[in-house]
C-alpha positions in Angstrom: 3.9 9.4 -22.9 7.2 9.2 -20.9 8.4 5.7 -20.4 7.9 5.6 -16.6 4.4 7.0 -17.0 3.6 4.5 -19.7 4.9 1.6 -17.6 2.7 2.7 -14.7 -0.3 2.9 -17.0 0.3 -0.6 -18.3 0.7 -2.0 -14.8 -2.7 -0.5 -13.8 -4.4 -1.9 -16.9 -2.7 -5.3 -16.6 -3.7 -5.6 -12.9 -7.4 -5.2 -13.9 -7.1 -7.8 -16.7 -5.3 -10.4 -14.7 -7.6 -9.9 -11.7 -10.7 -10.3 -13.8 -9.6 -13.2 -16.1 -6.8 -15.0 -14.3 -3.4 -15.9 -15.6 -4.5 -18.6 -18.0 -7.2 -16.6 -19.7 -5.3 -13.3 -19.9 -3.5 -12.5 -23.2 -1.0 -9.8 -24.1 -3.4 -8.8 -26.9 -6.1 -8.0 -24.5 -3.9 -6.0 -22.3 -2.6 -4.0 -25.2 -6.2 -3.5 -26.5 -7.4 -2.2 -23.1 -4.3 0.0 -22.8 -5.0 1.4 -26.3 -1.5 0.6 -27.5 0.1 -1.8 -30.0 1.4 -5.1 -28.7 5.0 -4.2 -29.7 4.8 -1.3 -27.3 3.7 -3.6 -24.5 6.7 -5.9 -25.3 9.0 -3.0 -25.0 8.2 -2.9 -21.3 7.6 -6.6 -20.5 9.3 -9.6 -22.0 6.3 -11.9 -21.9 3.0 -12.6 -20.0 4.7 -14.6 -17.3 7.3 -11.8 -16.6 4.5 -9.2 -16.6 2.5 -11.3 -14.1 5.4 -11.6 -11.7 6.0 -7.8 -12.0 2.4 -7.3 -11.0 2.6 -9.8 -8.2 5.7 -8.0 -6.7 3.8 -4.7 -7.2 0.9 -6.1 -5.1 3.2 -7.3 -2.4 4.7 -3.8 -2.2 1.2 -2.3 -2.0 0.2 -4.6 0.8 3.5 -4.1 2.6 3.1 -0.3 2.5 -0.6 -0.5 3.7 0.3 -2.7 6.7 3.4 -0.7 7.6 1.7 2.6 7.4 -1.2 1.5 9.6 1.0 -0.1 12.2 3.2 3.0 12.4 0.2 5.3 12.7 -0.2 4.2 16.4 1.4 6.3 19.2 3.7 3.7 20.9 3.3 5.5 24.2 -0.5 5.1 24.2 -1.9 2.9 26.9 -3.5 0.5 24.4 -0.7 0.8 21.8 -0.1 -3.0 21.5 -3.8 -3.8 20.8 -4.2 -0.9 18.4 -1.1 -1.8 16.5 -2.3 -5.4 16.0 -5.7 -4.1 15.0 -4.3 -1.8 12.4 -2.2 -4.6 10.9 -5.3 -6.7 10.5 -7.3 -3.7 9.2 -4.5 -3.0 6.6 -4.9 -6.5 5.1 -8.7 -6.2 4.8 -8.3 -2.7 3.3 -6.0 -4.2 0.7 -8.4 -7.0 -0.3 -11.4 -4.7 -0.3 -9.9 -2.6 -3.1 -12.5 -2.4 -5.8 -10.3 -3.9 -8.6 -9.9 -7.1 -6.7 -6.2 -7.1 -7.5 -5.5 -9.3 -4.5 -6.6 -12.2 -6.7 -3.2 -12.3 -8.3 -1.9 -13.8 -5.1 -4.4 -16.6 -5.3 -4.1 -17.4 -9.0 -3.0 -21.0 -9.6 -4.0 -21.2 -13.2 -0.5 -21.0 -14.7 1.6 -24.0 -15.5 4.4 -24.6 -13.0 3.1 -22.3 -10.3 6.1 -23.0 -8.0 7.6 -19.6 -8.6 4.4 -17.9 -7.6 4.2 -20.0 -4.4 7.9 -19.3 -3.7 7.4 -15.5 -3.9 4.3 -15.8 -1.8 6.2 -17.7 0.9 9.0 -15.1 0.8 6.5 -12.3 1.3 4.8 -14.1 4.2 8.2 -14.8 5.8 9.0 -11.1 5.5 5.7 -10.2 7.3 6.6 -12.7 10.0 10.0 -11.0 10.6 8.2 -7.7 10.8 5.4 -8.7 13.1 7.0 -11.5 15.3 8.9 -9.0 17.6 5.5 -7.6 18.5 4.2 -11.1 19.4 7.5 -11.8 21.3 7.2 -8.7 23.4 3.6 -9.5 24.4 4.0 -13.2 25.2 6.2 -15.7 26.9 7.3 -17.3 23.6 10.9 -17.7 22.6 12.0 -16.1 19.3 11.7 -19.3 17.2 8.2 -20.1 18.5 7.1 -16.5 18.1 8.1 -16.6 14.4 6.3 -20.0 14.0 3.1 -18.7 15.6 3.3 -15.4 13.6 3.6 -17.3 10.3 0.2 -18.9 11.1 -1.3 -15.6 12.1 -0.1 -13.9 8.9 -1.5 -16.7 6.7 -4.8 -16.8 8.6 -5.4 -13.0 8.3 -4.6 -13.0 4.6 -6.9 -16.0 4.1 -9.8 -14.5 6.0 -9.4 -11.1 4.3 -9.5 -12.8 0.9 -12.4 -15.0 1.9 -14.4 -11.9 3.0 -13.6 -10.1 -0.2 -14.7 -13.0 -2.3 -18.0 -13.6 -0.5 -19.1 -10.2 0.9 -17.3 -7.3 -0.7 -19.5 -7.0 -3.8 -22.7 -8.5 -2.4 -24.6 -5.8 -0.6 -27.1 -8.2 1.0 -24.3 -10.5 2.2 -22.2 -7.6 3.4 -25.0 -6.7 5.8 -24.4 -10.0 7.5 -20.7 -9.4 7.9 -19.9 -5.7 7.4 -16.2 -4.7 6.7 -15.6 -3.4 10.3 -17.2 -6.5 11.8 -14.9 -8.7 9.7 -11.9 -6.8 10.8 -12.8 -6.8 14.4 -13.6 -10.5 14.7 -10.5 -11.4 12.8 -8.4 -9.2 15.1 -10.1 -10.8 18.2 -9.3 -14.3 16.8 -5.6 -13.7 16.0 -5.0 -11.6 19.1 -6.7 -13.7 21.7 -7.8 -16.9 20.2 -11.2 -18.3 21.3 -10.9 -16.3 24.6 -11.1 -13.1 22.6 -14.8 -13.7 22.1 -17.4 -13.0 24.8 -18.5 -16.6 25.4 -20.5 -15.6 28.4 -23.3 -14.4 26.1 -23.2 -17.6 24.1 -22.9 -20.5 26.5 -23.5 -23.0 23.7 -20.4 -21.9 21.7 
């Protein structure tokens, strides 16, 4: 197998193993076994388990980045409701990412390694990148100054990612539970929350809310 193709195969296998077992319980032996290769071959591509994990984490950031960007750019900017649809597609992209059957989003949440500061640092950098990408949209559609727009957007990005992961953990694989909050309903209510706050809900039909 060509080196690039082998590396891609190992990444796919390792994603499944880390997502299922977590960092602490994953071993290079298990990854090599599931990839049907010898462990020396695995070490030809990745120096150690920690280095492999961060390669996978960066890979997942790129996947999520691509999903969000592609969905946001799919909207015709001249459409009458372009702003609303762009925001909706950004939220949809995050939920689409976490609903992936392999559950690879769990790498972002894994705190089982010793000294997890590097993981948190990379996570913060990624969220900051999302803020820089999305905050101009918030700025254009509000009276906020640039600094406040970035501040608010950082909360929005964190909230959407949290809710998408929460939905995936509780509802994605449970058919009965998913009937209570289907995928589209989770996306729509999250969008309403981040786009409009409490006023995004129709409180007139629920006076006690």
